[in-house]
C-alpha positions, -999 to 999 in steps of 0.1 A, spaced: -713 279 -332 -697 307 -352 -690 285 -382 -652 287 -380 -631 256 -387 -603 249 -362 -575 225 -373 -551 213 -346 -521 196 -360 -488 184 -344 -459 206 -353 -431 185 -367 -404 203 -386 -387 185 -415 -349 183 -414 -325 181 -444 -292 164 -437 -278 160 -472 -285 170 -508 -271 144 -533 -268 147 -570 -270 119 -595 -232 118 -594 -230 114 -557 -229 135 -526 -200 156 -538 -209 157 -574 -218 187 -595 -255 195 -595 -267 200 -631 -298 219 -639 -317 191 -657 -312 162 -633 -329 147 -603 -318 155 -567 -321 133 -536 -327 150 -502 -321 129 -471 -330 137 -436 -358 132 -411 -396 139 -410 -395 148 -447 -429 134 -457 -463 150 -452 -497 148 -470 -484 176 -493 -447 181 -495 -430 207 -518 -393 216 -523 -383 253 -528 -353 265 -548 -353 302 -553 -387 311 -569 -394 276 -580 -418 253 -561 -411 217 -570 -433 187 -565 -413 156 -557 -416 124 -575 -410 103 -544 -413 112 -507 -406 91 -476 -398 101 -440 -361 100 -447 -358 107 -485 -371 129 -512 -364 126 -549 -372 157 -570 -365 168 -606 -349 202 -613 -366 203 -647 -388 234 -639 -391 267 -659 -383 288 -628 -351 270 -618 -321 291 -625 -283 284 -624 -264 298 -595 -260 296 -557 -293 288 -540 -310 277 -508 -330 245 -510 -356 236 -484 -387 215 -478 -421 228 -469 -451 209 -455 -482 224 -469 -515 224 -451 -550 223 -467 -569 250 -448 -600 271 -453 -633 266 -470 -629 253 -496 -595 239 -486 -565 255 -503 -527 249 -498 -510 270 -471 -474 269 -461 -468 250 -429 -436 237 -412 -405 242 -432 -370 227 -430 -336 241 -425 -321 256 -456 -291 240 -474 -268 258 -498 -264 243 -532 -247 253 -565 -267 246 -596 -246 245 -627 -259 254 -662 -248 243 -696 -234 259 -728 -254 245 -757 -240 239 -792 -212 259 -808 -201 293 -797 -207 320 -823 -180 345 -833 -190 377 -851 -176 412 -857 -140 401 -854 -113 427 -858 -75 428 -851 -56 458 -838 -20 468 -845 -6 445 -818 -24 415 -834 -50 413 -806 -85 403 -815 -118 419 -805 -151 401 -813 -186 392 -801 -191 357 -787 -226 344 -788 -233 317 -761 -265 297 -758 -273 286 -723 -295 263 -703 -314 272 -683 -328 306 -691 -308 334 -676 -328 360 -657 -322 397 -664 -310 404 -629 -285 375 -626 -248 383 -626 -231 367 -656 -195 366 -667 -175 348 -695 -141 332 -688 -116 323 -715 -86 301 -707 -61 296 -735 -55 260 -746 -23 245 -761 0 273 -749 32 272 -728 20 305 -712 -18 303 -714 -37 336 -712 -69 340 -691 -96 365 -697 -128 376 -679 -156 396 -695 -189 407 -679 -221 402 -698 -239 434 -709 -271 444 -690 -302 427 -701 -338 440 -702 -354 405 -702 -347 369 -695 -327 352 -722 -312 319 -733 -284 334 -754 -260 361 -744 -236 381 -766 -203 389 -748 -180 416 -762 -145 403 -760 -116 427 -764 -78 425 -769 -74 387 -769 -44 371 -787 -53 346 -814 -57 310 -802 -80 283 -789 -98 290 -757 -117 269 -731 -150 287 -724 -171 288 -693 -199 311 -681 -204 319 -645 -240 326 -634 -246 339 -599 -214 322 -587 -219 288 -605 -198 279 -635 -211 260 -665 -200 224 -669 -168 216 -687 -160 183 -704 -127 164 -705 -106 147 -732 -77 125 -723 -78 138 -687 -78 175 -696 -107 200 -698 -111 207 -735 -147 217 -742 -166 239 -748 -141 259 -767 -138 286 -793 -111 297 -818 -102 333 -821 
């Protein structure tokens, strides 16, 4: 005997058929909610769910369904692949190793704007257009290499203006971004931030999107 451990296991690959948010199959997926994955052969002795760099441990796993929380420090807003991995305990002492993995499913995780939007350094040019710095607090944390843009859509105007401003480069992960905004006419604006292709959530009042907003 050479002392090696041989482990022979049947190869069964998990299959994801659908990813369902708390608001239903076609609902927006928010960054701090639970997800349900449905499919076949999803359970194993050690099942994990991967989203980007985050490895999530489900609260509930059966052969046909997984429930997992997105509340994890490495989960980021944006367009992502999600997939299931069956880990195997191998070696001496046994340690987790990646085993069979599922198909990958595209999902869009939407972040949130927190609190009020700050306005500083406001100035007005000769045409009455405003330039300022808008400070936006975000959840989850935004990584330094993510693509981030600010969108302003004017409210309560017969000819509403729309503006798009890219975030400055960042040298570290942040939860607040200061956007330079230039040559915007005075008014109230609906605010959303797009992070790696996913827009922050908007809220409705009397059937219209009204918040978050800022006055300039």
